[in-house]
N, C-alpha and C positions, 0 to 999 in steps of 0.2 A: 816697244820694239825692244826688248834688250841695251843695255851695252858690250860692249866689245871688251872680251876678258884683257885683261893686258899683260904685259910676258912676266914672269916669276924666276926669280930665281932658282935652280934646280937644288940648293944646296939649304934653303932655310925657309924659302916660303917668302921673302919682302917682293918687292918688284922690281926688275930688273932695272938699270938707270935708265935712260932716252923716254923716244915717244910718246904716252899716254895713246891707244888709239882708241874711238868710241868714247873718248870723253869731252865734257863742257865746263866751262868755268861754273864753275855757282855764282860772282860776286860779276864778271862782263859779259861772259855768252860764252868768250873765243873758245874754238876750240884744236891753237895751240899750248894745248898742255902736256909737262918732262916731268918723269919723272930722276929727282937726283938727293939722292941718299936719303932714302926712304920716304922722307914728299912731293906731292905733287902738287908742283908752280905753272903758274899761267902767264908764258912767255910777253903776256898780249900786260899785265895789269900784274904780274909778280905775286897776286896772294896764293897762297900756301895755300887749298883745295883741299889737302885726304894730306895722314901722313900712316904708317903703318900701325898707330898706336887706334887709328879709325878701322881696321882692315879688319 
């Protein structure tokens, strides 16, 4: 099942800051991820999972 698309900014296509619905952490498996300043950060282990360069 594909993951749900993240919200994107209408102006430049970058993800909007906020929760990432349907994403899981590549490091600890948690589902509590947040987009912050173009980085997808796990709230549990604080690892960066993606950045805008990966999109």
